[in-house]
All heavy atoms as a GROMACS GRO file, in nm:
protein
  615
    1MET      N    1  -6.405   3.164   4.986
    1MET     CA    2  -6.459   3.067   5.077
    1MET      C    3  -6.484   3.135   5.212
    1MET      O    4  -6.400   3.211   5.259
    1MET     CB    5  -6.362   2.949   5.092
    1MET     CG    6  -6.407   2.847   5.192
    1MET     SD    7  -6.298   2.703   5.204
    1MET     CE    8  -6.351   2.616   5.061
    2LYS      N    9  -6.595   3.105   5.272
    2LYS     CA   10  -6.631   3.167   5.400
    2LYS      C   11  -6.552   3.106   5.515
    2LYS      O   12  -6.518   2.987   5.513
    2LYS     CB   13  -6.779   3.149   5.426
    2LYS     CG   14  -6.866   3.226   5.330
    2LYS     CD   15  -7.012   3.209   5.364
    2LYS     CE   16  -7.097   3.289   5.267
    2LYS     NZ   17  -7.239   3.279   5.299
    3LEU      N   18  -6.525   3.189   5.614
    3LEU     CA   19  -6.450   3.145   5.732
    3LEU      C   20  -6.519   3.028   5.801
    3LEU      O   21  -6.454   2.931   5.842
    3LEU     CB   22  -6.431   3.263   5.828
    3LEU     CG   23  -6.355   3.235   5.956
    3LEU    CD1   24  -6.212   3.187   5.927
    3LEU    CD2   25  -6.351   3.360   6.043
    4GLU      N   26  -6.649   3.034   5.814
    4GLU     CA   27  -6.724   2.927   5.881
    4GLU      C   28  -6.711   2.794   5.808
    4GLU      O   29  -6.706   2.688   5.870
    4GLU     CB   30  -6.871   2.965   5.898
    4GLU     CG   31  -6.893   3.076   5.998
    4GLU     CD   32  -6.836   3.043   6.138
    4GLU    OE1   33  -6.854   2.930   6.187
    4GLU    OE2   34  -6.772   3.132   6.196
    5HIS      N   35  -6.703   2.798   5.675
    5HIS     CA   36  -6.686   2.676   5.597
    5HIS      C   37  -6.548   2.614   5.624
    5HIS      O   38  -6.535   2.493   5.640
    5HIS     CB   39  -6.704   2.706   5.449
    5HIS     CG   40  -6.711   2.584   5.363
    5HIS    ND1   41  -6.767   2.582   5.239
    5HIS    CD2   42  -6.666   2.457   5.381
    5HIS    CE1   43  -6.757   2.462   5.186
    5HIS    NE2   44  -6.696   2.385   5.272
    6ILE      N   45  -6.448   2.698   5.629
    6ILE     CA   46  -6.313   2.650   5.659
    6ILE      C   47  -6.310   2.586   5.798
    6ILE      O   48  -6.254   2.478   5.816
    6ILE     CB   49  -6.210   2.764   5.649
    6ILE    CG1   50  -6.203   2.818   5.505
    6ILE    CG2   51  -6.072   2.719   5.696
    6ILE    CD1   52  -6.125   2.946   5.489
    7LYS      N   53  -6.372   2.652   5.896
    7LYS     CA   54  -6.377   2.598   6.032
    7LYS      C   55  -6.444   2.461   6.034
    7LYS      O   56  -6.399   2.369   6.103
    7LYS     CB   57  -6.452   2.692   6.126
    7LYS     CG   58  -6.373   2.813   6.166
    7LYS     CD   59  -6.453   2.898   6.265
    7LYS     CE   60  -6.382   3.026   6.299
    7LYS     NZ   61  -6.458   3.106   6.395
    8SER      N   62  -6.552   2.447   5.957
    8SER     CA   63  -6.623   2.318   5.952
    8SER      C   64  -6.534   2.208   5.896
    8SER      O   65  -6.534   2.095   5.947
    8SER     CB   66  -6.749   2.331   5.866
    8SER     OG   67  -6.841   2.417   5.926
    9LEU      N   68  -6.459   2.239   5.791
    9LEU     CA   69  -6.368   2.140   5.733
    9LEU      C   70  -6.260   2.098   5.832
    9LEU      O   71  -6.228   1.979   5.845
    9LEU     CB   72  -6.304   2.195   5.606
    9LEU     CG   73  -6.395   2.215   5.486
    9LEU    CD1   74  -6.321   2.287   5.374
    9LEU    CD2   75  -6.450   2.083   5.437
   10LEU      N   76  -6.206   2.196   5.904
   10LEU     CA   77  -6.102   2.166   6.002
   10LEU      C   78  -6.158   2.086   6.118
   10LEU      O   79  -6.092   1.993   6.169
   10LEU     CB   80  -6.036   2.294   6.051
   10LEU     CG   81  -5.965   2.379   5.944
   10LEU    CD1   82  -5.901   2.501   6.008
   10LEU    CD2   83  -5.864   2.298   5.867
   11GLN      N   84  -6.278   2.119   6.161
   11GLN     CA   85  -6.343   2.045   6.269
   11GLN      C   86  -6.364   1.900   6.229
   11GLN      O   87  -6.341   1.808   6.308
   11GLN     CB   88  -6.476   2.109   6.308
   11GLN     CG   89  -6.546   2.041   6.424
   11GLN     CD   90  -6.465   2.049   6.553
   11GLN    OE1   91  -6.420   2.156   6.592
   11GLN    NE2   92  -6.446   1.937   6.618
   12LEU      N   93  -6.405   1.878   6.106
   12LEU     CA   94  -6.424   1.743   6.054
   12LEU      C   95  -6.292   1.665   6.060
   12LEU      O   96  -6.290   1.550   6.105
   12LEU     CB   97  -6.475   1.748   5.909
   12LEU     CG   98  -6.491   1.615   5.838
   12LEU    CD1   99  -6.606   1.536   5.900
   12LEU    CD2  100  -6.516   1.637   5.691
   13SER      N  101  -6.184   1.728   6.018
   13SER     CA  102  -6.053   1.662   6.021
   13SER      C  103  -6.014   1.622   6.163
   13SER      O  104  -5.961   1.513   6.185
   13SER     CB  105  -5.946   1.753   5.963
   13SER     OG  106  -5.967   1.775   5.828
   14CYS      N  107  -6.038   1.711   6.259
   14CYS     CA  108  -5.998   1.683   6.397
   14CYS      C  109  -6.093   1.584   6.465
   14CYS      O  110  -6.050   1.507   6.551
   14CYS     CB  111  -5.989   1.812   6.477
   14CYS     SG  112  -5.843   1.909   6.435
   15THR      N  113  -6.219   1.584   6.425
   15THR     CA  114  -6.314   1.488   6.481
   15THR      C  115  -6.273   1.346   6.444
   15THR      O  116  -6.286   1.254   6.524
   15THR     CB  117  -6.457   1.518   6.430
   15THR    OG1  118  -6.494   1.648   6.474
   15THR    CG2  119  -6.556   1.416   6.482
   16PHE      N  120  -6.223   1.329   6.323
   16PHE     CA  121  -6.182   1.197   6.275
   16PHE      C  122  -6.029   1.189   6.266
   16PHE      O  123  -5.974   1.139   6.169
   16PHE     CB  124  -6.247   1.168   6.140
   16PHE     CG  125  -6.396   1.160   6.148
   16PHE    CD1  126  -6.475   1.268   6.112
   16PHE    CD2  127  -6.458   1.046   6.197
   16PHE    CE1  128  -6.613   1.262   6.122
   16PHE    CE2  129  -6.595   1.039   6.208
   16PHE     CZ  130  -6.674   1.147   6.170
   17ASN      N  131  -5.961   1.237   6.371
   17ASN     CA  132  -5.815   1.244   6.369
   17ASN      C  133  -5.747   1.108   6.378
   17ASN      O  134  -5.626   1.099   6.374
   17ASN     CB  135  -5.764   1.336   6.480
   17ASN     CG  136  -5.794   1.285   6.618
   17ASN    OD1  137  -5.860   1.184   6.636
   17ASN    ND2  138  -5.747   1.358   6.718
   18PHE      N  139  -5.825   1.002   6.389
   18PHE     CA  140  -5.768   0.868   6.390
   18PHE      C  141  -5.745   0.820   6.246
   18PHE      O  142  -5.687   0.715   6.224
   18PHE     CB  143  -5.860   0.770   6.464
   18PHE     CG  144  -6.003   0.774   6.415
   18PHE    CD1  145  -6.043   0.697   6.310
   18PHE    CD2  146  -6.095   0.857   6.477
   18PHE    CE1  147  -6.174   0.701   6.264
   18PHE    CE2  148  -6.226   0.862   6.433
   18PHE     CZ  149  -6.266   0.784   6.325
   19SER      N  150  -5.791   0.897   6.149
   19SER     CA  151  -5.770   0.864   6.008
   19SER      C  152  -5.692   0.978   5.942
   19SER      O  153  -5.653   1.073   6.007
   19SER     CB  154  -5.904   0.842   5.938
   19SER     OG  155  -5.980   0.960   5.942
   20SER      N  156  -5.671   0.967   5.813
   20SER     CA  157  -5.594   1.069   5.741
   20SER      C  158  -5.685   1.147   5.646
   20SER      O  159  -5.700   1.111   5.530
   20SER     CB  160  -5.481   1.004   5.662
   20SER     OG  161  -5.389   0.945   5.750
   21ILE      N  162  -5.744   1.253   5.696
   21ILE     CA  163  -5.827   1.341   5.614
   21ILE      C  164  -5.746   1.468   5.590
   21ILE      O  165  -5.692   1.526   5.683
   21ILE     CB  166  -5.959   1.377   5.685
   21ILE    CG1  167  -6.042   1.251   5.709
   21ILE    CG2  168  -6.038   1.479   5.603
   21ILE    CD1  169  -6.166   1.276   5.793
   22SER      N  170  -5.739   1.509   5.465
   22SER     CA  171  -5.671   1.635   5.435
   22SER      C  172  -5.757   1.716   5.340
   22SER      O  173  -5.841   1.662   5.268
   22SER     CB  174  -5.533   1.611   5.376
   22SER     OG  175  -5.544   1.546   5.251
   23HIS      N  176  -5.737   1.846   5.343
   23HIS     CA  177  -5.808   1.938   5.256
   23HIS      C  178  -5.703   2.023   5.185
   23HIS      O  179  -5.604   2.064   5.246
   23HIS     CB  180  -5.902   2.028   5.337
   23HIS     CG  181  -6.001   1.952   5.417
   23HIS    ND1  182  -6.114   1.895   5.364
   23HIS    CD2  183  -6.003   1.921   5.550
   23HIS    CE1  184  -6.181   1.833   5.458
   23HIS    NE2  185  -6.116   1.848   5.572
   24SER      N  186  -5.726   2.050   5.058
   24SER     CA  187  -5.633   2.132   4.980
   24SER      C  188  -5.703   2.257   4.931
   24SER      O  189  -5.819   2.253   4.892
   24SER     CB  190  -5.579   2.053   4.860
   24SER     OG  191  -5.503   1.943   4.904
   25PHE      N  192  -5.628   2.367   4.934
   25PHE     CA  193  -5.679   2.496   4.891
   25PHE      C  194  -5.581   2.553   4.790
   25PHE      O  195  -5.461   2.559   4.818
   25PHE     CB  196  -5.691   2.592   5.010
   25PHE     CG  197  -5.780   2.540   5.120
   25PHE    CD1  198  -5.726   2.467   5.224
   25PHE    CD2  199  -5.916   2.565   5.118
   25PHE    CE1  200  -5.807   2.418   5.325
   25PHE    CE2  201  -5.998   2.519   5.219
   25PHE     CZ  202  -5.944   2.445   5.324
   26THR      N  203  -5.629   2.595   4.675
   26THR     CA  204  -5.545   2.655   4.574
   26THR      C  205  -5.537   2.805   4.597
   26THR      O  206  -5.639   2.872   4.611
   26THR     CB  207  -5.600   2.627   4.433
   26THR    OG1  208  -5.608   2.485   4.415
   26THR    CG2  209  -5.511   2.686   4.325
   27ILE      N  210  -5.414   2.855   4.602
   27ILE     CA  211  -5.389   2.997   4.624
   27ILE      C  212  -5.322   3.050   4.497
   27ILE      O  213  -5.210   3.009   4.465
   27ILE     CB  214  -5.295   3.019   4.745
   27ILE    CG1  215  -5.341   2.941   4.867
   27ILE    CG2  216  -5.279   3.167   4.774
   27ILE    CD1  217  -5.477   2.976   4.920
   28GLY      N  218  -5.389   3.139   4.428
   28GLY     CA  219  -5.331   3.190   4.304
   28GLY      C  220  -5.320   3.082   4.200
   28GLY      O  221  -5.400   2.989   4.196
   29GLU      N  222  -5.218   3.093   4.116
   29GLU     CA  223  -5.202   2.997   4.007
   29GLU      C  224  -5.115   2.877   4.042
   29GLU      O  225  -5.129   2.771   3.982
   29GLU     CB  226  -5.144   3.068   3.885
   29GLU     CG  227  -5.238   3.170   3.825
   29GLU     CD  228  -5.180   3.235   3.701
   29GLU    OE1  229  -5.083   3.183   3.645
   29GLU    OE2  230  -5.234   3.340   3.662
   30LYS      N  231  -5.024   2.894   4.138
   30LYS     CA  232  -4.925   2.789   4.162
   30LYS      C  233  -4.929   2.726   4.300
   30LYS      O  234  -4.893   2.611   4.317
   30LYS     CB  235  -4.785   2.844   4.136
   30LYS     CG  236  -4.760   2.883   3.994
   30LYS     CD  237  -4.618   2.930   3.974
   30LYS     CE  238  -4.594   2.970   3.830
   30LYS     NZ  239  -4.457   3.013   3.807
   31GLU      N  240  -4.968   2.803   4.400
   31GLU     CA  241  -4.955   2.753   4.537
   31GLU      C  242  -5.078   2.673   4.580
   31GLU      O  243  -5.191   2.709   4.552
   31GLU     CB  244  -4.934   2.869   4.635
   31GLU     CG  245  -4.906   2.820   4.776
   31GLU     CD  246  -4.874   2.933   4.872
   31GLU    OE1  247  -4.893   3.051   4.839
   31GLU    OE2  248  -4.827   2.900   4.983
   32THR      N  249  -5.052   2.563   4.649
   32THR     CA  250  -5.157   2.483   4.710
   32THR      C  251  -5.124   2.466   4.857
   32THR      O  252  -5.010   2.433   4.893
   32THR     CB  253  -5.166   2.343   4.644
   32THR    OG1  254  -5.193   2.360   4.505
   32THR    CG2  255  -5.276   2.259   4.707
   33LEU      N  256  -5.223   2.492   4.941
   33LEU     CA  257  -5.209   2.468   5.084
   33LEU      C  258  -5.284   2.340   5.118
   33LEU      O  259  -5.399   2.324   5.078
   33LEU     CB  260  -5.266   2.584   5.165
   33LEU     CG  261  -5.201   2.720   5.148
   33LEU    CD1  262  -5.277   2.824   5.227
   33LEU    CD2  263  -5.056   2.716   5.192
   34THR      N  264  -5.218   2.252   5.189
   34THR     CA  265  -5.282   2.129   5.234
   34THR      C  266  -5.288   2.132   5.386
   34THR      O  267  -5.188   2.161   5.451
   34THR     CB  268  -5.203   2.005   5.187
   34THR    OG1  269  -5.192   2.009   5.044
   34THR    CG2  270  -5.271   1.876   5.228
   35VAL      N  271  -5.405   2.103   5.439
   35VAL     CA  272  -5.422   2.104   5.584
   35VAL      C  273  -5.474   1.969   5.629
   35VAL      O  274  -5.559   1.908   5.564
   35VAL     CB  275  -5.515   2.219   5.631
   35VAL    CG1  276  -5.654   2.205   5.572
   35VAL    CG2  277  -5.522   2.228   5.780
   36LYS      N  278  -5.418   1.923   5.739
   36LYS     CA  279  -5.464   1.797   5.798
   36LYS      C  280  -5.444   1.803   5.948
   36LYS      O  281  -5.360   1.878   5.999
   36LYS     CB  282  -5.390   1.678   5.739
   36LYS     CG  283  -5.241   1.676   5.768
   36LYS     CD  284  -5.174   1.557   5.703
   36LYS     CE  285  -5.023   1.562   5.725
   36LYS     NZ  286  -4.956   1.450   5.660
   37CYS      N  287  -5.524   1.726   6.018
   37CYS     CA  288  -5.508   1.711   6.162
   37CYS      C  289  -5.419   1.590   6.182
   37CYS      O  290  -5.449   1.481   6.132
   37CYS     CB  291  -5.645   1.689   6.228
   37CYS     SG  292  -5.641   1.699   6.407
   38LEU      N  293  -5.307   1.609   6.248
   38LEU     CA  294  -5.212   1.499   6.265
   38LEU      C  295  -5.277   1.386   6.342
   38LEU      O  296  -5.351   1.408   6.438
   38LEU     CB  297  -5.086   1.548   6.335
   38LEU     CG  298  -5.007   1.654   6.258
   38LEU    CD1  299  -4.883   1.696   6.337
   38LEU    CD2  300  -4.967   1.604   6.120
   39LYS      N  301  -5.250   1.267   6.297
   39LYS     CA  302  -5.316   1.147   6.350
   39LYS      C  303  -5.303   1.137   6.502
   39LYS      O  304  -5.195   1.156   6.558
   39LYS     CB  305  -5.257   1.023   6.283
   39LYS     CG  306  -5.344   0.902   6.294
   39LYS     CD  307  -5.295   0.793   6.203
   39LYS     CE  308  -5.394   0.679   6.206
   39LYS     NZ  309  -5.360   0.575   6.114
   40ASP      N  310  -5.417   1.112   6.565
   40ASP     CA  311  -5.428   1.094   6.710
   40ASP      C  312  -5.391   1.218   6.790
   40ASP      O  313  -5.352   1.208   6.906
   40ASP     CB  314  -5.346   0.973   6.757
   40ASP     CG  315  -5.396   0.843   6.695
   40ASP    OD1  316  -5.517   0.829   6.676
   40ASP    OD2  317  -5.312   0.756   6.664
   41THR      N  318  -5.397   1.335   6.728
   41THR     CA  319  -5.371   1.462   6.797
   41THR      C  320  -5.479   1.561   6.756
   41THR      O  321  -5.567   1.529   6.676
   41THR     CB  322  -5.235   1.523   6.759
   41THR    OG1  323  -5.242   1.575   6.627
   41THR    CG2  324  -5.122   1.423   6.770
   42TYR      N  325  -5.471   1.680   6.808
   42TYR     CA  326  -5.556   1.790   6.764
   42TYR      C  327  -5.469   1.902   6.708
   42TYR      O  328  -5.505   2.018   6.710
   42TYR     CB  329  -5.646   1.840   6.878
   42TYR     CG  330  -5.748   1.736   6.916
   42TYR    CD1  331  -5.727   1.651   7.024
   42TYR    CD2  332  -5.863   1.720   6.840
   42TYR    CE1  333  -5.818   1.553   7.055
   42TYR    CE2  334  -5.956   1.622   6.871
   42TYR     CZ  335  -5.933   1.539   6.979
   42TYR     OH  336  -6.024   1.441   7.010
   43LEU      N  337  -5.355   1.865   6.655
   43LEU     CA  338  -5.260   1.957   6.597
   43LEU      C  339  -5.284   1.964   6.446
   43LEU      O  340  -5.282   1.862   6.376
   43LEU     CB  341  -5.116   1.910   6.625
   43LEU     CG  342  -5.003   2.000   6.584
   43LEU    CD1  343  -5.008   2.131   6.664
   43LEU    CD2  344  -4.870   1.931   6.609
   44LEU      N  345  -5.310   2.084   6.397
   44LEU     CA  346  -5.337   2.104   6.254
   44LEU      C  347  -5.208   2.145   6.184
   44LEU      O  348  -5.138   2.236   6.228
   44LEU     CB  349  -5.443   2.212   6.235
   44LEU     CG  350  -5.582   2.170   6.279
   44LEU    CD1  351  -5.667   2.290   6.309
   44LEU    CD2  352  -5.646   2.084   6.172
   45GLU      N  353  -5.177   2.076   6.075
   45GLU     CA  354  -5.058   2.104   5.996
   45GLU      C  355  -5.101   2.163   5.862
   45GLU      O  356  -5.179   2.101   5.790
   45GLU     CB  357  -4.979   1.976   5.973
   45GLU     CG  358  -4.856   1.995   5.887
   45GLU     CD  359  -4.788   1.863   5.858
   45GLU    OE1  360  -4.848   1.781   5.786
   45GLU    OE2  361  -4.676   1.844   5.908
   46VAL      N  362  -5.051   2.281   5.830
   46VAL     CA  363  -5.079   2.347   5.702
   46VAL      C  364  -4.947   2.350   5.625
   46VAL      O  365  -4.849   2.409   5.672
   46VAL     CB  366  -5.134   2.490   5.723
   46VAL    CG1  367  -5.158   2.557   5.588
   46VAL    CG2  368  -5.261   2.488   5.806
   47THR      N  369  -4.947   2.287   5.509
   47THR     CA  370  -4.826   2.277   5.428
   47THR      C  371  -4.846   2.348   5.295
   47THR      O  372  -4.950   2.331   5.230
   47THR     CB  373  -4.791   2.129   5.401
   47THR    OG1  374  -4.786   2.060   5.526
   47THR    CG2  375  -4.658   2.116   5.331
   48SER      N  376  -4.746   2.427   5.256
   48SER     CA  377  -4.748   2.496   5.127
   48SER      C  378  -4.658   2.421   5.030
   48SER      O  379  -4.541   2.397   5.061
   48SER     CB  380  -4.696   2.639   5.144
   48SER     OG  381  -4.669   2.697   5.019
   49ASN      N  382  -4.712   2.386   4.914
   49ASN     CA  383  -4.628   2.317   4.815
   49ASN      C  384  -4.525   2.412   4.754
   49ASN      O  385  -4.418   2.370   4.716
   49ASN     CB  386  -4.714   2.257   4.703
   49ASN     CG  387  -4.774   2.362   4.612
   49ASN    OD1  388  -4.820   2.467   4.657
   49ASN    ND2  389  -4.774   2.335   4.483
   50GLU      N  390  -4.557   2.540   4.748
   50GLU     CA  391  -4.467   2.638   4.687
   50GLU      C  392  -4.350   2.673   4.778
   50GLU      O  393  -4.236   2.682   4.735
   50GLU     CB  394  -4.545   2.764   4.650
   50GLU     CG  395  -4.464   2.864   4.570
   50GLU     CD  396  -4.550   2.982   4.527
   50GLU    OE1  397  -4.581   3.066   4.614
   50GLU    OE2  398  -4.584   2.988   4.408
   51LYS      N  399  -4.379   2.693   4.905
   51LYS     CA  400  -4.276   2.734   5.001
   51LYS      C  401  -4.207   2.616   5.068
   51LYS      O  402  -4.109   2.634   5.140
   51LYS     CB  403  -4.337   2.827   5.106
   51LYS     CG  404  -4.392   2.954   5.044
   51LYS     CD  405  -4.461   3.039   5.147
   51LYS     CE  406  -4.522   3.161   5.079
   51LYS     NZ  407  -4.607   3.237   5.167
   52GLN      N  408  -4.261   2.496   5.049
   52GLN     CA  409  -4.204   2.375   5.108
   52GLN      C  410  -4.183   2.389   5.258
   52GLN      O  411  -4.077   2.354   5.312
   52GLN     CB  412  -4.072   2.339   5.038
   52GLN     CG  413  -4.089   2.300   4.893
   52GLN     CD  414  -4.173   2.174   4.874
   52GLN    OE1  415  -4.151   2.074   4.941
   52GLN    NE2  416  -4.270   2.180   4.785
   53GLN      N  417  -4.285   2.442   5.323
   53GLN     CA  418  -4.278   2.456   5.469
   53GLN      C  419  -4.413   2.427   5.529
   53GLN      O  420  -4.515   2.437   5.463
   53GLN     CB  421  -4.230   2.595   5.509
   53GLN     CG  422  -4.328   2.706   5.474
   53GLN     CD  423  -4.272   2.844   5.506
   53GLN    OE1  424  -4.155   2.869   5.483
   53GLN    NE2  425  -4.356   2.931   5.556
   54ALA      N  426  -4.412   2.390   5.656
   54ALA     CA  427  -4.536   2.360   5.728
   54ALA      C  428  -4.551   2.456   5.845
   54ALA      O  429  -4.453   2.498   5.906
   54ALA     CB  430  -4.534   2.216   5.777
   55GLU      N  431  -4.676   2.490   5.873
   55GLU     CA  432  -4.710   2.568   5.991
   55GLU      C  433  -4.803   2.482   6.075
   55GLU      O  434  -4.882   2.404   6.021
   55GLU     CB  435  -4.781   2.698   5.951
   55GLU     CG  436  -4.694   2.792   5.871
   55GLU     CD  437  -4.770   2.915   5.822
   55GLU    OE1  438  -4.891   2.926   5.848
   55GLU    OE2  439  -4.706   3.000   5.759
   56TYR      N  440  -4.796   2.497   6.207
   56TYR     CA  441  -4.876   2.414   6.297
   56TYR      C  442  -4.964   2.502   6.384
   56TYR      O  443  -4.922   2.608   6.430
   56TYR     CB  444  -4.784   2.328   6.383
   56TYR     CG  445  -4.704   2.231   6.300
   56TYR    CD1  446  -4.578   2.267   6.251
   56TYR    CD2  447  -4.755   2.107   6.267
   56TYR    CE1  448  -4.505   2.180   6.171
   56TYR    CE2  449  -4.682   2.018   6.188
   56TYR     CZ  450  -4.558   2.056   6.141
   56TYR     OH  451  -4.486   1.969   6.061
   57TYR      N  452  -5.086   2.455   6.405
   57TYR     CA  453  -5.184   2.528   6.485
   57TYR      C  454  -5.249   2.433   6.586
   57TYR      O  455  -5.281   2.320   6.552
   57TYR     CB  456  -5.293   2.588   6.395
   57TYR     CG  457  -5.241   2.686   6.295
   57TYR    CD1  458  -5.199   2.645   6.168
   57TYR    CD2  459  -5.230   2.821   6.326
   57TYR    CE1  460  -5.149   2.736   6.076
   57TYR    CE2  461  -5.180   2.913   6.235
   57TYR     CZ  462  -5.141   2.869   6.110
   57TYR     OH  463  -5.091   2.959   6.019
   58THR      N  464  -5.268   2.482   6.707
   58THR     CA  465  -5.334   2.403   6.811
   58THR      C  466  -5.480   2.440   6.824
   58THR      O  467  -5.553   2.379   6.901
   58THR     CB  468  -5.263   2.422   6.947
   58THR    OG1  469  -5.262   2.561   6.978
   58THR    CG2  470  -5.121   2.368   6.943
   59SER      N  471  -5.523   2.540   6.748
   59SER     CA  472  -5.660   2.590   6.754
   59SER      C  473  -5.723   2.590   6.616
   59SER      O  474  -5.662   2.638   6.520
   59SER     CB  475  -5.660   2.733   6.812
   59SER     OG  476  -5.777   2.802   6.779
   60ILE      N  477  -5.843   2.536   6.606
   60ILE     CA  478  -5.916   2.538   6.480
   60ILE      C  479  -5.942   2.682   6.438
   60ILE      O  480  -5.928   2.717   6.320
   60ILE     CB  481  -6.048   2.458   6.492
   60ILE    CG1  482  -6.016   2.309   6.500
   60ILE    CG2  483  -6.142   2.487   6.374
   60ILE    CD1  484  -6.133   2.221   6.531
   61ASP      N  485  -5.978   2.768   6.533
   61ASP     CA  486  -6.005   2.908   6.501
   61ASP      C  487  -5.882   2.978   6.442
   61ASP      O  488  -5.893   3.052   6.344
   61ASP     CB  489  -6.054   2.985   6.624
   61ASP     CG  490  -6.196   2.946   6.664
   61ASP    OD1  491  -6.273   2.900   6.577
   61ASP    OD2  492  -6.229   2.962   6.783
   62GLN      N  493  -5.766   2.956   6.502
   62GLN     CA  494  -5.642   3.018   6.452
   62GLN      C  495  -5.607   2.967   6.313
   62GLN      O  496  -5.570   3.044   6.225
   62GLN     CB  497  -5.526   2.992   6.547
   62GLN     CG  498  -5.534   3.067   6.678
   62GLN     CD  499  -5.423   3.026   6.772
   62GLN    OE1  500  -5.360   2.921   6.758
   62GLN    NE2  501  -5.397   3.110   6.871
   63ALA      N  502  -5.616   2.836   6.294
   63ALA     CA  503  -5.584   2.778   6.164
   63ALA      C  504  -5.681   2.826   6.058
   63ALA      O  505  -5.640   2.861   5.947
   63ALA     CB  506  -5.586   2.625   6.173
   64ALA      N  507  -5.810   2.830   6.091
   64ALA     CA  508  -5.911   2.875   5.995
   64ALA      C  509  -5.888   3.021   5.956
   64ALA      O  510  -5.898   3.057   5.839
   64ALA     CB  511  -6.051   2.856   6.054
   65GLN      N  512  -5.857   3.104   6.054
   65GLN     CA  513  -5.832   3.246   6.026
   65GLN      C  514  -5.710   3.262   5.935
   65GLN      O  515  -5.713   3.340   5.840
   65GLN     CB  516  -5.811   3.323   6.157
   65GLN     CG  517  -5.796   3.472   6.138
   65GLN     CD  518  -5.923   3.539   6.087
   65GLN    OE1  519  -6.033   3.498   6.120
   65GLN    NE2  520  -5.907   3.641   6.007
   66ALA      N  521  -5.603   3.189   5.963
   66ALA     CA  522  -5.482   3.196   5.880
   66ALA      C  523  -5.511   3.151   5.737
   66ALA      O  524  -5.468   3.214   5.640
   66ALA     CB  525  -5.371   3.112   5.942
   67LEU      N  526  -5.586   3.041   5.722
   67LEU     CA  527  -5.620   2.992   5.589
   67LEU      C  528  -5.710   3.091   5.516
   67LEU      O  529  -5.691   3.118   5.398
   67LEU     CB  530  -5.691   2.857   5.599
   67LEU     CG  531  -5.602   2.738   5.630
   67LEU    CD1  532  -5.685   2.617   5.669
   67LEU    CD2  533  -5.513   2.706   5.512
   68TYR      N  534  -5.806   3.145   5.587
   68TYR     CA  535  -5.898   3.243   5.528
   68TYR      C  536  -5.822   3.362   5.471
   68TYR      O  537  -5.846   3.405   5.358
   68TYR     CB  538  -5.999   3.289   5.633
   68TYR     CG  539  -6.097   3.391   5.583
   68TYR    CD1  540  -6.207   3.352   5.507
   68TYR    CD2  541  -6.079   3.526   5.608
   68TYR    CE1  542  -6.297   3.447   5.459
   68TYR    CE2  543  -6.168   3.621   5.561
   68TYR     CZ  544  -6.277   3.580   5.486
   68TYR     OH  545  -6.364   3.673   5.439
   69ILE      N  546  -5.729   3.413   5.546
   69ILE     CA  547  -5.648   3.527   5.502
   69ILE      C  548  -5.566   3.490   5.379
   69ILE      O  549  -5.561   3.564   5.281
   69ILE     CB  550  -5.558   3.579   5.616
   69ILE    CG1  551  -5.645   3.645   5.724
   69ILE    CG2  552  -5.451   3.674   5.564
   69ILE    CD1  553  -5.573   3.674   5.854
   70LYS      N  554  -5.503   3.373   5.381
   70LYS     CA  555  -5.420   3.332   5.267
   70LYS      C  556  -5.504   3.306   5.142
   70LYS      O  557  -5.464   3.343   5.032
   70LYS     CB  558  -5.340   3.207   5.305
   70LYS     CG  559  -5.230   3.237   5.403
   70LYS     CD  560  -5.159   3.111   5.447
   70LYS     CE  561  -5.058   3.146   5.555
   70LYS     NZ  562  -4.984   3.030   5.602
   71ILE      N  563  -5.618   3.244   5.159
   71ILE     CA  564  -5.705   3.213   5.045
   71ILE      C  565  -5.757   3.339   4.980
   71ILE      O  566  -5.763   3.350   4.858
   71ILE     CB  567  -5.824   3.124   5.090
   71ILE    CG1  568  -5.773   2.983   5.126
   71ILE    CG2  569  -5.931   3.116   4.982
   71ILE    CD1  570  -5.875   2.898   5.198
   72ASN      N  571  -5.792   3.437   5.061
   72ASN     CA  572  -5.854   3.559   5.010
   72ASN      C  573  -5.757   3.674   4.986
   72ASN      O  574  -5.799   3.781   4.943
   72ASN     CB  575  -5.966   3.602   5.104
   72ASN     CG  576  -6.080   3.502   5.103
   72ASN    OD1  577  -6.140   3.479   4.999
   72ASN    ND2  578  -6.104   3.438   5.215
   73ALA      N  579  -5.630   3.655   5.010
   73ALA     CA  580  -5.531   3.762   4.998
   73ALA      C  581  -5.521   3.819   4.856
   73ALA      O  582  -5.501   3.939   4.840
   73ALA     CB  583  -5.394   3.714   5.043
   74ASN      N  584  -5.535   3.736   4.756
   74ASN     CA  585  -5.517   3.781   4.618
   74ASN      C  586  -5.647   3.819   4.549
   74ASN      O  587  -5.645   3.856   4.433
   74ASN     CB  588  -5.447   3.672   4.535
   74ASN     CG  589  -5.306   3.647   4.585
   74ASN    OD1  590  -5.240   3.738   4.633
   74ASN    ND2  591  -5.261   3.524   4.574
   75LYS      N  592  -5.757   3.808   4.619
   75LYS     CA  593  -5.887   3.840   4.558
   75LYS      C  594  -5.914   3.989   4.569
   75LYS      O  595  -5.880   4.052   4.667
   75LYS     CB  596  -5.999   3.764   4.627
   75LYS     CG  597  -5.990   3.615   4.602
   75LYS     CD  598  -6.107   3.543   4.662
   75LYS     CE  599  -6.096   3.395   4.634
   75LYS     NZ  600  -6.207   3.321   4.690
   76THR      N  601  -5.977   4.041   4.467
   76THR     CA  602  -6.018   4.181   4.470
   76THR      C  603  -6.167   4.188   4.490
   76THR      O  604  -6.241   4.102   4.446
   76THR     CB  605  -5.981   4.253   4.338
   76THR    OG1  606  -6.043   4.183   4.230
   76THR    CG2  607  -5.832   4.258   4.319
   77ASN      N  608  -6.212   4.289   4.559
   77ASN     CA  609  -6.355   4.303   4.587
   77ASN      C  610  -6.427   4.375   4.476
   77ASN      O  611  -6.386   4.455   4.410
   77ASN     CB  612  -6.376   4.379   4.720
   77ASN     CG  613  -6.327   4.296   4.837
   77ASN    OD1  614  -6.321   4.175   4.828
   77ASN    ND2  615  -6.292   4.363   4.945
   0.00000   0.00000   0.00000
């Protein structure tokens, strides 16, 4: 997935932060990352189902870059 596409999805979530929009990304065979903009804030929460932990980002660019790296980490060129 392209970095710009991830940024667009995150921007959409933060634009409509008064509702509950989330996006899920499958990493490898078992891990799923779920990202959402916390309601009425511009704080992005990225949660891993495998690691049972959340990371928080105040910047769409930072969150998109982190997701891009995680999504593409296991891919070979």
